[in-house]
C-alpha positions in Angstrom: 0.0 0.0 0.0 1.3 3.4 -0.9 1.7 5.9 1.9 2.8 9.5 2.0 2.6 12.4 4.4 2.6 16.1 3.6 3.6 18.2 6.6 5.5 21.4 7.2 6.8 20.0 10.5 10.0 18.5 9.3 12.8 17.7 11.8 15.4 18.3 9.0 16.3 21.7 7.7 15.0 22.2 4.1 17.3 23.0 1.3 17.8 26.7 0.6 15.7 26.5 -2.5 12.7 25.5 -0.4 13.0 28.1 2.3 10.5 30.4 0.5 7.8 30.0 -2.1 4.5 28.2 -2.3 5.6 24.6 -1.8 4.7 21.7 0.4 7.5 19.4 1.8 7.4 15.7 1.4 8.4 13.5 4.4 9.2 9.9 3.6 6.6 7.6 5.3 7.4 5.9 8.5 5.6 3.1 10.4 3.9 5.6 12.7 3.1 8.4 10.3 1.2 7.3 7.2 -1.6 8.5 5.1 -3.3 6.4 2.5 -3.5 8.1 -0.9 -5.6 5.6 -2.8 -8.7 7.5 -1.9 -10.9 9.6 -4.2 -12.8 12.2 -2.1 -15.9 14.0 -3.5 -19.0 15.6 -2.0 -22.4 14.1 -2.5 -25.4 15.8 -1.0 -23.9 17.3 2.1 -21.4 14.5 2.9 -17.9 13.6 1.8 -17.6 10.2 0.0 -14.3 8.4 0.2 -13.9 5.9 -2.6 -11.1 3.5 -1.7 -9.6 0.5 -3.6 -11.3 1.4 -6.9 -9.5 0.9 -10.2 -8.1 4.0 -11.9 -10.4 3.4 -14.8 -13.6 2.9 -12.8 -16.2 5.2 -14.4 -18.3 7.6 -12.3 -21.4 5.8 -13.5 -20.2 2.3 -12.4 -19.3 3.7 -9.0 -22.6 5.5 -8.5 -24.6 2.4 -9.4 -22.6 -0.4 -8.0 -21.1 1.1 -4.8 -23.5 3.9 -3.9 -26.6 2.2 -5.3 -27.7 5.3 -7.1 -29.3 3.4 -9.9 -31.3 6.4 -11.3 -28.4 7.1 -13.6 -28.5 4.5 -16.4 -26.0 3.1 -18.9 -27.4 3.2 -22.4 -24.5 3.5 -24.8 -21.3 3.8 -22.7 -20.1 6.3 -25.3 -21.6 9.6 -24.1 -24.2 9.7 -26.9 -27.6 8.8 -25.3 -27.6 11.0 -22.2 -29.2 8.4 -19.9 -26.2 8.7 -17.5 -26.1 12.6 -17.2 -25.2 13.9 -13.7 -24.0 17.3 -12.6 -20.4 17.8 -11.5 -19.6 20.8 -9.4 -16.6 22.9 -8.3 -16.3 25.8 -6.0 -17.0 29.1 -7.8 -14.3 31.7 -8.1 -15.4 33.5 -4.9 -15.7 30.2 -2.9 -19.3 31.0 -2.0 -21.1 28.6 -4.2 -20.9 25.7 -6.6 -20.6 25.9 -10.4 -22.0 22.8 -12.2 -21.6 21.3 -15.6 -23.7 18.5 -17.1 -21.5 15.4 -17.4 -21.8 12.0 -19.0 -21.0 9.7 -16.1 -20.5 6.7 -18.3 -17.2 8.0 -19.8 -15.8 10.1 -16.8 -13.2 8.3 -14.7 -13.9 8.3 -11.0 -10.5 9.7 -9.9 -11.2 12.9 -11.8 -13.9 13.6 -9.3 -11.4 14.1 -6.5 -12.1 17.4 -4.8 -15.4 18.0 -6.6 -19.1 17.4 -6.0 -21.7 15.4 -7.7 -25.5 15.7 -8.0 -27.5 12.7 -9.3 -31.2 12.3 -9.9 -31.6 11.1 -6.3 -30.1 14.5 -5.1 -33.2 16.3 -6.3 -35.5 14.9 -3.7 -36.0 17.4 -0.9 -36.1 16.7 2.8 -39.9 16.8 2.9 -40.1 14.3 0.0 -41.1 16.9 -2.6 -39.8 16.8 -6.2 -37.9 19.4 -8.1 -40.2 21.5 -10.4 -38.7 19.8 -13.5 -39.7 16.4 -12.1 -43.1 17.6 -11.1 -43.9 19.0 -14.6 -42.5 15.9 -16.3 -45.1 13.9 -14.4 -47.9 16.4 -15.2 -47.0 16.7 -18.9 -46.6 13.0 -19.3 -42.9 13.5 -20.3 -41.9 9.9 -19.5 -43.0 6.5 -20.7 -40.6 3.6 -20.1 -38.5 6.0 -17.9 -35.1 4.7 -18.8 -33.9 8.0 -20.3 -35.9 10.2 -17.9 -33.3 10.7 -15.1 -30.7 12.0 -17.7 -33.2 14.3 -19.3 -34.2 15.7 -15.9 -30.6 16.3 -14.9 -29.8 18.1 -18.2 -32.8 20.4 -17.6 -32.0 21.0 -14.0 -28.4 21.9 -14.9 -29.8 24.3 -17.5 -32.0 26.2 -15.0 -29.2 26.6 -12.5 -27.6 29.2 -14.8 -30.6 30.1 -17.1 -33.8 30.2 -15.1 -35.9 31.5 -18.0 -34.6 29.7 -21.1 -36.3 30.0 -24.5 -37.3 27.0 -26.6 -34.0 27.0 -28.5 -32.0 26.9 -25.3 -34.1 24.1 -23.9 -33.8 22.0 -27.1 -30.0 22.7 -27.1 -29.8 21.5 -23.5 -31.6 18.3 -24.5 -29.6 17.6 -27.6 -27.6 15.0 -25.9 -30.6 13.1 -24.5 -32.2 10.4 -26.6 -35.8 9.3 -26.0 -37.2 6.4 -28.0 -40.8 6.3 -26.9 -42.1 9.6 -25.5 -41.3 12.2 -28.1 -39.9 15.6 -27.1 -42.9 17.8 -27.1 -44.1 17.0 -23.6 -40.5 17.1 -22.3 -40.0 20.6 -23.7 -43.4 21.7 -22.4 -42.5 20.4 -18.9 -39.3 22.4 -18.9 -41.1 25.6 -19.9 -43.7 25.1 -17.2 -41.1 24.3 -14.6 -39.3 27.6 -15.3 -42.4 29.5 -14.1 -41.5 28.4 -10.6 -38.3 30.4 -10.4 -37.8 30.4 -6.7 -37.6 26.6 -6.5 -35.3 25.9 -9.5 -32.0 26.5 -7.7 -30.5 23.5 -5.9 -29.9 23.9 -2.2 -26.2 23.1 -1.9 -25.0 25.4 0.8 -23.9 22.4 2.9 -21.6 21.3 0.1 -19.5 24.5 0.1 -17.5 24.0 3.4 -17.0 20.3 2.5 -15.6 21.3 -0.9 -13.2 23.6 0.8 -12.2 20.8 3.1 -11.3 18.4 0.3 -10.0 21.0 -2.1 -6.9 19.9 -3.8 -3.7 21.8 -3.1 -2.8 24.5 -5.6 0.9 24.3 -5.0 3.4 21.6 -5.9 4.8 19.1 -3.4 8.6 19.0 -3.2 10.9 16.5 -1.6 13.6 17.6 0.9 16.0 17.5 -2.1 13.9 20.0 -4.0 12.4 17.5 -6.5 8.8 17.8 -7.5 6.6 14.9 -6.4 3.3 14.6 -8.2 1.3 12.5 -5.7 -1.1 10.0 -7.1 -4.8 10.0 -6.4 -4.7 6.2 -7.1 -1.6 4.0 -7.3 -1.6 0.2 -7.9 0.8 -2.3 -6.5 2.5 -2.5 -9.9 3.3 1.2 -9.6 0.7 2.4 -12.2 -0.8 5.7 -11.3 -3.6 8.2 -11.7 -2.2 11.7 -10.9 -4.0 15.0 -10.7 -1.5 17.8 -10.7 -2.4 21.4 -9.8 0.3 23.3 -11.7 1.9 23.5 -15.1 5.3 22.8 -13.6 4.1 19.5 -12.2 2.6 18.5 -15.5 5.9 19.2 -17.4 8.0 17.5 -14.8 5.9 14.4 -14.6 5.8 14.0 -18.4 9.6 14.2 -18.7 9.8 11.4 -16.1 6.9 9.4 -17.6 6.7 10.3 -21.3 4.3 7.6 -22.0 1.6 9.0 -19.8 -1.9 9.3 -21.1 -3.3 12.8 -20.7 -6.9 13.0 -19.6 -9.0 16.2 -19.9 -12.6 15.7 -21.0 -12.4 11.9 -21.1 -14.6 11.9 -24.3 -11.9 9.9 -26.1 -10.2 8.0 -23.2 -13.6 7.0 -21.7 -14.5 5.3 -25.0 -11.2 3.4 -25.0 -11.8 2.3 -21.4 -15.4 1.1 -22.1 -15.0 -0.3 -25.6 -11.4 -1.4 -25.9 -10.8 -2.1 -22.2 -7.8 0.1 -22.3 -5.9 0.4 -19.0 -3.0 2.9 -19.4 -0.1 2.6 -17.0 0.0 6.3 -16.1 -2.9 8.6 -16.4 -2.6 12.4 -15.8 -5.8 14.4 -15.3 -5.4 18.1 -16.4 -8.7 19.5 -15.1 -7.1 20.9 -11.9 -4.3 22.8 -13.5 -5.4 26.5 -13.3 -2.9 27.7 -15.9 -4.3 25.3 -18.5 -7.9 26.5 -17.9 -7.1 30.2 -18.5 -8.0 32.3 -21.5 -5.6 35.2 -22.0 -6.5 38.0 -24.5 -4.3 40.5 -26.4 -5.3 43.0 -29.0 -4.7 40.5 -31.8 -5.3 37.0 -30.4 -6.7 34.7 -27.7 -4.4 32.3 -25.9 -6.6 29.3 -24.9 -5.1 27.0 -22.3 -5.1 23.3 -23.1 -7.8 22.4 -20.6 -10.3 25.1 -21.8 -13.6 23.3 -22.6 -15.3 23.5 -26.0 -18.3 25.1 -24.2 -16.0 28.0 -23.1 -14.6 28.4 -26.6 -18.1 28.4 -28.0 -19.1 31.2 -25.7 -15.9 33.2 -26.4 -16.2 33.1 -30.2 -19.9 33.6 -30.6 -19.6 37.1 -31.9 -16.2 37.0 -33.6 -16.6 33.7 -35.5 -20.3 32.6 -35.5 -19.7 29.8 -38.0 -17.0 28.3 -35.8 -19.5 28.5 -32.9 -22.1 26.7 -35.0 -19.6 23.9 -35.8 -18.9 23.6 -32.1 -22.6 23.5 -31.3 -23.0 20.6 -33.7 -19.9 18.9 -32.5 -21.6 17.3 -29.5 -24.1 17.7 -26.7 -23.7 20.1 -23.8 -22.4 17.3 -21.5 -19.7 16.6 -24.2 -18.9 20.3 -24.9 -18.7 21.1 -21.1 -15.9 18.5 -20.6 -14.2 18.1 -24.0 -11.3 20.5 -24.7 -10.1 22.2 -27.8 -6.5 21.0 -27.3 -7.8 17.4 -26.7 -9.6 17.5 -30.1 -6.4 18.7 -31.7 -4.1 16.1 -29.9 -6.5 13.3 -30.8 -5.8 14.1 -34.4 -8.8 12.4 -35.9 -9.0 12.7 -39.7 -12.5 14.0 -39.2 -11.8 16.3 -36.2 -14.2 19.2 -36.6 -12.3 22.1 -34.9 -9.1 21.7 -36.9 -10.3 23.0 -40.3 -11.6 26.2 -38.6 -8.4 26.7 -36.6 -6.2 26.2 -39.6 -8.2 28.6 -41.8 -7.8 31.2 -39.0 -4.0 30.6 -38.8 -4.0 29.1 -35.3 -0.8 27.9 -33.7 0.1 25.7 -30.8 2.3 26.3 -27.8 4.2 23.0 -27.2 6.1 22.4 -23.9 8.6 19.9 -22.7 10.1 20.6 -19.3 10.7 24.3 -19.0 11.2 24.7 -22.8 8.4 25.9 -25.2 8.0 26.2 -28.9 5.3 27.5 -31.2 4.1 25.5 -34.2 1.4 26.4 -36.7 -1.5 23.9 -36.5 -1.2 23.3 -40.2 2.3 21.9 -39.6 1.4 19.9 -36.5 0.2 16.6 -38.2 2.6 14.2 -39.9 0.1 11.5 -40.8 -3.0 9.7 -39.5 -3.0 10.4 -35.7 0.6 11.3 -35.9 2.2 14.7 -35.0 5.4 16.5 -34.2 5.2 16.1 -30.4 8.4 14.8 -29.0 8.5 12.4 -26.0 7.3 14.2 -22.9 6.0 17.2 -24.9 2.4 18.4 -24.6 0.1 21.1 -25.9 0.2 24.0 -23.4 -2.1 26.4 -25.3 -3.7 27.3 -28.5 -3.2 30.7 -30.0 -6.1 31.9 -32.1 -5.9 35.2 -34.0 -8.8 37.7 -33.7 -10.6 38.8 -36.9 -9.2 41.7 -38.8 -11.1 44.4 -40.7 -12.8 43.0 -43.7 -12.0 39.4 -42.9 -14.6 36.8 -44.0 -14.7 33.5 -42.2 -17.0 30.8 -43.2 -17.2 27.1 -42.1 -19.7 24.3 -42.5 -19.9 20.7 -41.6 -21.6 18.1 -43.7 -22.8 14.9 -42.0 -25.5 12.3 -42.4 -27.3 13.6 -39.3 -27.2 17.3 -38.9 -26.2 17.4 -35.2 -23.8 15.3 -33.2 -22.6 13.1 -36.0 -19.2 12.3 -37.6 -18.3 14.5 -40.5 -18.3 13.5 -44.1 -16.3 16.6 -44.4 -16.0 20.0 -42.7 -14.6 22.9 -44.6 -13.5 26.4 -43.4 -12.2 29.4 -45.3 -10.8 32.8 -44.4 -10.2 35.6 -46.9 -10.7 39.3 -47.6 -11.8 41.1 -50.8 -9.4 43.7 -52.2 -10.4 45.4 -55.4 -13.1 42.9 -55.8 -10.6 40.0 -55.7 -10.0 37.3 -53.1 -6.9 37.9 -51.0 -5.1 36.1 -48.2 -7.1 32.9 -48.8 -6.8 30.1 -46.2 -8.8 27.0 -46.9 -8.9 23.8 -44.8 -10.8 20.5 -44.7 -11.2 17.4 -42.7 -12.3 14.0 -44.1 -10.3 14.3 -47.3 -6.9 13.2 -46.1 -5.3 11.1 -43.3 -5.4 14.3 -41.1 -7.1 17.7 -41.2 -5.1 19.9 -43.6 -4.9 23.1 -45.5 -5.6 22.9 -49.3 -2.8 25.1 -50.9 -3.7 24.1 -54.5 -7.3 25.2 -54.0 -6.1 28.4 -52.3 -4.0 29.1 -55.4 -7.1 28.7 -57.6 -8.9 31.3 -55.5 -6.1 33.8 -54.7 -6.4 37.0 -56.7 -9.6 36.0 -58.5 -12.9 37.7 -58.4 -15.5 35.4 -56.9 -17.5 35.3 -60.1 -14.5 34.2 -62.1 -13.8 31.1 -60.1 -14.7 28.0 -62.1 -16.0 24.8 -60.6 -13.8 22.8 -63.1 -10.7 24.4 -61.8 -11.6 23.6 -58.2 -12.4 20.0 -59.2 -9.0 19.7 -60.8 -7.3 21.1 -57.7 -9.1 18.7 -55.4 -8.1 15.8 -57.6 -4.5 16.9 -57.5 -4.5 17.5 -53.8 -6.1 14.4 -52.3 -6.1 10.6 -52.8 -9.5 9.4 -53.7 -10.9 7.2 -50.9 -14.4 5.9 -50.2 -15.3 5.7 -46.6 -18.1 4.6 -44.3 -19.5 8.2 -44.1 -19.4 9.0 -47.8 -18.0 8.0 -51.1 -15.1 10.0 -52.5 -17.2 11.3 -55.4 -19.6 12.8 -52.8 -16.9 14.2 -50.6 -15.1 15.8 -53.6 -18.3 17.3 -54.8 -19.2 18.7 -51.4 -15.6 20.1 -51.0 -16.0 22.0 -54.2 -19.6 23.3 -53.6 -18.7 24.5 -50.1 -16.0 26.7 -51.5 -18.3 28.2 -54.2 -20.9 28.9 -51.5 -18.3 30.5 -49.2 -17.1 33.0 -51.8 -20.5 33.9 -53.2 -21.4 35.6 -49.9 -21.7 39.4 -50.0 -18.7 41.0 -48.3 -17.2 44.3 -47.7 -13.9 45.2 -49.2 -10.9 46.3 -47.2 -10.1 49.9 -47.9 
C-alpha cells in the first residue's frame, strides 16, 4: 500500500531552494506516520464520500450504481451519446461562496477525476420533505416519460440548465436536451415540462450550501509538493501495487516534470476519447494524468490581436468566447456534440487526438491558429497546419504536450466561413468539414486560407485550391478548376460516411458557397 505524508513539520532543515515560495514538503513515510493516498474524495449531497480501492479506470457511473446504489443514472451506450447517465459535477466558484455545475456523461468520466469536486444525481433532487424538483413535477404532469429509462438523464440536463438560465427560451431548452435520446415519449411534452417548470423560479436552484464547506475541506492543493531534495513529487490519487498511477497535478510545472519522467503518460482532460477506450477497448493505461485541476491550463488570455486558450479550456467556453467573432465556428462547435460533451471536452484534446474528421481543426487552420508546445521548461510554437505528420501522428516529442492554442482575432474586412456536412445534422461524424478565411481587395480574393477534414489522413490546408482562389474575383472562379485542384490535392478514398465522389463534390460546392457571400472590401 502506498503511503505519503505532507507536513510542514520536518525535523530536517529544508534546502535553501525551499525556504521560500508556495511549496509543500514531502516527508518519507514511517511506520507511525502514514496516510493512504488511494482515496478519491468527493462531495455528494452534504457529505464527503471516500472511494477507496477502486480501479483507476472505474467510471463515475459504475461507482454510483454499483457502490453507492444510485441506480437512477443509467447506462445506455457507454459512449456519451444517449444521455441516460447525465449527472451534474460541481466545483467551488471563483469566490468560494457557491458551486458551479456542468452536465456530465457519467459513463465516460473516470472516478479519480472527481477528487475534490461534488456530484449531483437524480436522487439528489428529492427534498427533505419528499417533494420533487419543479422539473420532475412537470415531467409527471406533462406525461414526459413512458418507459422511464432515459428520464433521469433528461431531468438532470434540464436541472443543470435552469441553474444558470432560469428563463430559457425554446431553442435553449432543445439545445440542452440535444444529448438526451428518448425512443418512446417524443420531445414535445418534455420541452413543455421544462417551460412550465421555469415558471416556478424560486424553486429551481438546488440547495447546496452544505456542500460549500465540504468542498473547501477536500479542495486539492494548488501548490506543488517538493521532496527535501527539492524535487517535484506529483502525488497519485490512485496507485496500484504495480506502480501504475492516476495523478491530478495542480500546476503546469508539475505536468511538465511528470511527463519528462513518464513520457508515455496518457493525458486526460474531458475523457470523451479515453472514456471510449476504457469502455469499448478495455484500455488500462499505466500512467494517467488528469489536467482538469491545472489552473494555468484552464485560463483564457487575451491580447489586442489574439486569444491564448489553455489546453484544458472546454469547448463550451470556446463556443461562448467566439460567438460574436466567429459565429460559423460556434455553430460547428454546437453541432460537435451535446452540452455534456462540450462542457468537458477540450479544444486541445480534439487537436491532440488528431482524428481525420476532427471538426475544430479546419476552422483553426483557416484562421491561422498555432500551438504552444512544452517539454520541461522549454516551449516552442508550431502552426497547427504543420502539426500533423500522418494519421493520428504529429510533431510532439517524447514528454512534450500542448500547453495552449493561440487563435488570431478577426481583422477588418475578414470573411470567415465554415460548414460541416454529415448524415445527421447534429452530433454526427463529419463526411467533411470545410473552413475558409479571406478578404476582398479590389473585388478579388486575398489572403485565402482553406482547410478541410475527411479528405486526407489528417485535417489539412488545401494550398492548390487556395492558389485557384487567390487573386480571383469570386464570379471568375470556375468549378472545373476547383475539381482539378481537389483531384491533384487528395487521394480518392471511399469511406463509411461518404464515397469519394460525394466528398469531392461537397468540398468544391462549399468553396463556391463560401465565396458567393456578400462581403465588404478592405479599404
